[in-house]
C-alpha positions in Angstrom: 10.2 30.6 23.6 10.7 28.8 20.3 11.8 25.6 21.9 8.8 25.7 24.3 6.5 26.1 21.3 8.1 23.2 19.5 8.1 20.9 22.5 4.4 21.6 23.2 3.6 20.2 19.7 5.4 17.0 20.5 3.8 16.2 23.8 2.5 12.7 24.5 -0.7 12.1 22.6 -0.2 15.0 20.1 -0.7 14.5 16.4 2.8 15.8 15.7 4.4 13.2 18.1 2.3 10.4 16.6 3.3 11.3 13.1 6.9 11.6 14.2 7.0 8.2 15.8 5.6 6.5 12.7 7.7 8.6 10.3 10.9 7.8 12.2 10.1 4.1 12.2 9.2 4.1 8.6 12.3 6.2 7.8 14.6 3.6 9.4 12.8 0.8 7.6 13.1 2.6 4.2 16.8 3.4 5.0 17.5 -0.3 5.4 15.7 -1.0 2.2 17.6 1.8 0.4 20.9 0.6 1.8 20.3 -3.0 0.6 19.0 -2.0 -2.8 22.3 -1.3 -4.6 23.6 -4.7 -3.4 20.4 -6.5 -4.4 20.3 -5.0 -7.9 23.8 -6.3 -8.4 23.0 -9.8 -6.9 19.7 -10.2 -8.9 18.6 -9.5 -12.4 15.7 -7.2 -13.5 13.9 -10.4 -14.4 14.2 -11.6 -10.7 12.7 -8.3 -9.6 10.0 -8.7 -12.2 9.0 -12.1 -10.8 9.0 -10.7 -7.3 6.7 -7.8 -8.5 4.2 -10.3 -10.0 4.3 -12.4 -6.8 3.6 -9.3 -4.6 0.9 -8.2 -7.0 -1.0 -11.5 -6.5 -0.4 -11.3 -2.7 -1.7 -7.7 -2.6 -4.8 -8.4 -4.5 -5.5 -11.5 -2.3 -4.9 -9.5 0.9 -7.5 -7.0 -0.2 -10.1 -9.6 -1.0 -9.9 -12.0 2.0 -10.8 -9.6 4.8 -13.7 -8.1 2.9 -12.2 -4.8 4.0 -13.7 -5.1 7.5 -10.4 -3.9 9.0 -11.0 -0.4 7.6 -13.8 0.0 10.1 -11.7 -0.8 13.2 -11.2 2.9 13.9 -14.8 3.8 13.6 -16.7 2.3 16.6 -16.8 4.2 19.9 -16.4 1.0 22.0 -13.2 -1.0 22.0 -15.2 -4.3 22.2 -16.8 -3.7 18.9 -13.4 -2.8 17.3 -11.9 -6.0 18.8 -14.7 -8.0 17.2 -13.8 -6.4 13.9 -10.3 -7.6 14.4 -11.4 -11.2 15.1 -13.8 -11.1 12.1 -11.0 -9.9 9.8 -8.6 -12.5 11.0 -11.1 -15.4 10.5 -12.0 -14.2 7.0 -8.3 -13.5 6.1 -7.0 -16.9 7.1 -10.0 -18.9 5.8 -10.4 -17.3 2.4 -6.6 -17.3 1.9 -6.6 -21.1 2.3 -9.5 -21.4 -0.2 -7.8 -19.2 -2.8 -4.5 -21.1 -2.4 -6.2 -24.4 -3.1 -7.9 -22.9 -6.2 -4.6 -21.5 -7.3 -3.0 -25.0 -7.0 -5.7 -26.5 -9.1 -5.5 -23.7 -11.8 -4.4 -25.2 -15.2 -1.1 -23.8 -16.4 -2.8 -22.7 -19.6 -5.2 -20.4 -17.7 -2.4 -19.2 -15.5 -0.5 -18.2 -18.7 -3.5 -16.4 -20.2 -3.9 -14.5 -16.9 -0.4 -13.1 -17.3 0.8 -15.1 -14.3 2.7 -17.8 -16.1 6.0 -16.6 -14.8 5.0 -17.6 -11.3 4.4 -21.2 -12.0 4.2 -23.2 -8.7 4.6 -20.0 -6.7 1.0 -18.9 -7.3 -0.6 -20.9 -4.3 2.2 -19.7 -2.0 1.6 -16.1 -3.1 -2.1 -16.5 -2.1 -1.0 -17.9 1.3 1.3 -14.9 1.7 -1.8 -12.8 1.3 -3.0 -14.0 4.6 0.2 -12.8 6.4 -0.2 -9.4 4.6 -3.8 -9.1 5.7 -3.0 -10.1 9.3 -0.4 -7.3 9.5 -2.8 -4.8 8.1 -5.5 -5.8 10.6 -3.2 -5.6 13.6 -1.8 -2.3 12.5 -5.4 -0.9 12.4 -5.9 -2.1 16.0 -2.6 -0.7 17.2 -3.5 2.6 15.5 -6.7 2.7 17.5 -4.8 1.9 20.7 -2.2 4.6 19.8 0.6 2.1 20.0 2.7 3.8 17.3 6.0 2.5 18.6 4.9 -1.1 18.0 3.8 -0.1 14.5 7.1 1.6 13.9 9.0 -1.5 15.1 7.0 -3.8 12.8 8.0 -1.7 9.8 11.7 -1.8 10.8 11.5 -5.5 11.4 9.9 -6.2 8.1 12.4 -4.3 6.1 15.4 -5.7 8.0 14.2 -9.3 7.6 13.4 -9.0 3.9 16.6 -7.2 3.0 18.8 -9.4 5.2 17.5 -12.7 3.9 17.5 -11.5 0.3 21.1 -10.4 0.5 22.1 -13.7 2.2 20.3 -15.8 -0.3 21.8 -13.8 -3.1 25.3 -14.2 -1.9 24.6 -18.0 -1.7 23.3 -17.9 -5.3 19.9 -19.4 -4.2 17.3 -19.7 -6.9 14.4 -17.4 -6.4 16.1 -15.9 -3.4 14.0 -12.7 -3.5 10.7 -14.7 -3.3 12.0 -16.9 -0.5 13.1 -13.9 1.5 9.7 -12.2 1.1 7.8 -15.3 2.1 9.8 -16.0 5.3 9.9 -12.4 6.4 6.1 -12.0 5.9 5.4 -15.0 8.0 7.6 -13.9 10.9 6.3 -10.3 10.9 2.7 -11.7 10.9 3.3 -13.6 14.2 5.0 -10.6 15.8 2.1 -8.3 14.8 -0.4 -10.8 16.4 1.7 -10.7 19.6 1.8 -6.9 19.7 -1.9 -6.7 19.2 -2.9 -9.5 21.6 -4.9 -7.1 23.7 -7.7 -7.4 21.3 -8.2 -11.0 22.1 -9.2 -10.1 25.7 -12.2 -8.2 24.3 -13.5 -10.7 21.8 -17.2 -11.6 22.0 -17.8 -14.3 19.5 -21.5 -14.2 20.1 -21.7 -10.7 18.6 -19.6 -11.4 15.5 -22.6 -11.7 13.2 -24.1 -8.5 14.7 -20.7 -6.7 14.2 -20.5 -7.9 10.6 -23.9 -6.6 9.8 -23.3 -3.3 11.6 -20.3 -2.6 9.3 -21.7 -4.1 6.1 -20.8 -1.0 4.2 -17.2 -2.1 4.2 -17.7 -5.2 2.0 -20.6 -3.5 0.2 -18.8 -0.4 -0.9 -15.2 -0.4 0.1 -14.4 -3.9 -1.0 -15.4 -3.4 -4.7 -13.6 0.0 -4.7 -10.5 -1.3 -3.0 -10.4 -4.4 -5.1 -10.6 -2.4 -8.3 -8.0 0.0 -7.0 -5.4 -2.6 -6.0 -6.1 -4.7 -9.2 -5.6 -1.7 -11.4 -2.5 -0.6 -9.4 -0.9 -4.0 -9.6 -2.2 -4.8 -13.1 0.5 -2.7 -14.9 3.3 -5.1 -13.6 1.4 -8.1 -14.8 0.5 -6.5 -18.2 4.1 -5.3 -18.7 5.4 -8.8 -17.9 2.9 -10.3 -20.4 3.4 -7.7 -23.2 6.9 -6.5 -22.8 8.6 -9.3 -20.8 9.7 -9.9 -17.1 12.9 -7.9 -17.6 10.8 -4.8 -18.5 8.5 -5.6 -15.6 11.5 -5.6 -13.3 12.7 -2.2 -14.6 9.2 -0.7 -14.1 8.8 -2.3 -10.6 12.1 -1.0 -9.4 11.3 2.6 -10.6 7.9 2.5 -8.9 9.3 0.8 -5.8 11.8 3.6 -5.2 9.3 6.3 -6.0 6.7 4.8 -3.6 9.1 5.1 -0.7 8.1 8.7 0.1 4.5 7.5 0.1 5.4 4.8 2.6 7.7 7.1 4.6 5.4 10.1 4.9 2.0 9.3 3.4 1.3 6.2 5.4 2.3 7.7 8.7 0.4 10.9 8.1 -2.6 9.0 6.7 -3.1 6.8 9.8 -2.9 9.7 12.2 -5.0 11.9 9.8 -7.8 9.4 9.8 -8.0 9.2 13.6 -8.0 13.0 13.9 -10.5 13.5 11.1 -12.9 11.0 12.7 -13.0 13.3 15.8 -13.7 16.4 13.6 -16.5 14.9 11.6 -19.0 16.7 13.7 -17.0 19.9 13.2 -16.8 20.4 9.5 -14.9 23.7 9.7 -12.1 22.0 11.6 -12.3 19.0 9.2 -11.7 21.3 6.2 -8.8 23.0 7.9 -7.2 19.6 8.7 -7.7 18.3 5.2 -6.3 21.4 3.5 -3.3 21.6 5.8 -2.6 17.9 5.1 -2.6 18.4 1.4 -0.3 21.4 1.7 2.1 19.7 4.1 2.5 16.6 1.8 2.9 18.7 -1.3 5.8 20.7 0.3 7.5 17.5 1.5 7.3 15.7 -1.8 8.0 18.5 -4.3 11.8 18.6 -4.1 12.6 14.8 -4.2 10.1 14.1 -7.0 11.3 17.1 -9.0 14.9 15.8 -8.7 13.9 12.4 -10.1 11.9 14.1 -12.9 14.9 15.9 -14.2 17.8 13.6 -13.3 16.2 10.2 -12.7 18.3 8.4 -15.4 21.6 9.5 -13.9 20.5 8.8 -10.3 19.4 5.3 -11.1 22.4 4.5 -13.1 24.7 5.5 -10.3 22.7 4.0 -7.5 21.6 0.7 -9.0 24.2 -0.1 -11.6 24.4 -0.4 -15.4 21.5 -2.8 -15.7 19.0 -0.3 -14.5 19.3 2.7 -16.8 15.8 2.1 -18.3 14.4 2.1 -14.8 15.6 5.6 -14.3 14.0 6.7 -17.6 10.7 5.3 -16.4 11.1 7.0 -13.1 11.3 10.4 -14.8 7.8 9.8 -16.2 6.3 8.3 -13.1 7.7 10.9 -10.5 5.0 13.6 -11.1 2.3 11.0 -10.8 3.9 9.7 -7.6 3.8 13.3 -6.1 0.1 13.7 -6.8 -0.6 10.2 -5.3 1.5 11.1 -2.3 -0.6 14.2 -1.6 -3.9 12.4 -2.1 -3.5 8.9 -0.6 -3.4 9.8 3.1 -6.7 11.8 2.9 -8.6 9.1 0.9 -9.9 7.7 4.2 -12.3 10.7 4.4 -14.8 8.6 2.4 -15.1 6.2 5.3 -15.6 8.9 8.0 -18.1 10.9 5.8 -20.1 7.8 4.9 -19.8 8.3 1.2 -18.2 4.9 0.3 -20.8 4.5 -2.4 -18.8 6.8 -4.6 -15.6 4.8 -4.3 -16.5 2.0 -6.7 -17.1 4.6 -9.5 -13.5 5.9 -9.2 -12.2 2.3 -8.9 -14.1 1.4 -12.1 -12.5 4.4 -13.9 -9.1 3.3 -12.8 -9.8 -0.2 -14.1 -10.5 1.2 -17.5 -7.8 3.8 -18.0 -4.8 2.1 -16.5 -4.9 -1.1 -18.7 -6.0 1.1 -21.6 -2.9 3.3 -21.3 -0.6 0.3 -21.4 -2.5 -1.2 -24.2 -1.9 1.9 -26.3 1.8 1.6 -25.4 1.7 -2.0 -26.5 0.0 -1.2 -29.7 2.7 1.4 -30.6 5.5 -0.8 -29.2 6.5 2.0 -26.8 5.9 1.6 -23.1 6.6 5.3 -22.4 3.5 6.3 -24.4 1.5 4.1 -22.1 3.1 5.6 -19.0 2.4 9.2 -20.1 -1.3 8.4 -20.8 -1.5 6.7 -17.4 -0.1 9.8 -15.7 -2.5 12.3 -17.2 -5.6 10.1 -16.5 -4.4 9.5 -12.9 -4.1 13.2 -12.1 -7.6 13.9 -13.4 -9.1 11.0 -11.4 -7.4 12.1 -8.2 -8.6 15.6 -8.6 -12.3 14.6 -8.9 -11.9 12.0 -6.1 -10.8 14.7 -3.6 -13.3 17.2 -5.0 -16.2 14.9 -4.0 -14.8 14.6 -0.4 -14.4 18.4 -0.2 -17.9 19.1 -1.5 -19.4 16.6 1.0 -17.6 18.4 3.9 -19.0 21.7 2.6 -22.5 20.2 2.8 -22.1 19.7 6.5 -21.1 23.3 7.1 -24.0 25.4 8.6 
């Protein structure tokens, strides 16, 4: 009886099976990363990881800008043809604008690059902006595969990306190659980009280039509302690494990035998988607000239960865990993790359900929360810089983040209530 009930939940096409497929794939990918991390932290210095963090920050910001966030609408249309056109539109914008930004980055004077906190990158800046194109292509094709329910392909992409990055980084580290972490990241991103295009090639058969302009206009809310909010969010999320590198040094930036990288794994493992399936299910329930509320509430509870124990463990024993796992050079990273773990738990619970703004059509509120983040995150670190204590900045950041997330989800909840008869 129990087995029948469990197996019924994991039937083909069920939400539980979809989540399980993505979760297993992401778990394998993260297991590979975790297995390689102790070796990488002994092959490379915190400064090397700090440089990688700045590189990825630039690539992440670039990837957010160059598609104008049209890929977020791929799940919305009823017709596959319209969704396929959104894929084409996103790819054209991503590749074209990435090339433009890379050219501008190459022409940027070193003095301005230094003032922007990106002086450590040097000649890697244009390459980071080109890597943004590969990142955006992967995001676009994953949205298409999510619509097509090709969760196995999505899982394989995550495994392949982790394997290629970790394998190349270890190999280059053993060969004592300069900037091995950066080279591994660039090569792996390019390879996974082409694999993602192959997995999502079915979209190409539905492209209608004559309707691209019409499609862009129909989904104008993405660049109008989501782009500013997403840009503000990714900038303020990545800005701490840049500011820490500029104010406290690349070594400190490496310590922080390692702490946040390991804490973010539960969000990648559980949050991303749940979020992609949640968004598709929530889209179906938008005309049934009562079911939408139940789904939203259960998702929050599910993620809180899953994340509570591991984040609590890091909060109390992070320094010992990091010292044992990463080596003697990373004790400070463990101390930072103890402060960041509670914030990571709150973000884990919230992030998968943030897509409700798209489905409910309330994207206009997103820029307000993005603007708030742009203010309090740099402000928090600025206070830490003023007092010469990075931990003061991290604590202020934590409290502000919790308050912002609470109001962000409260707006979504109230808008669902408005739809209830």
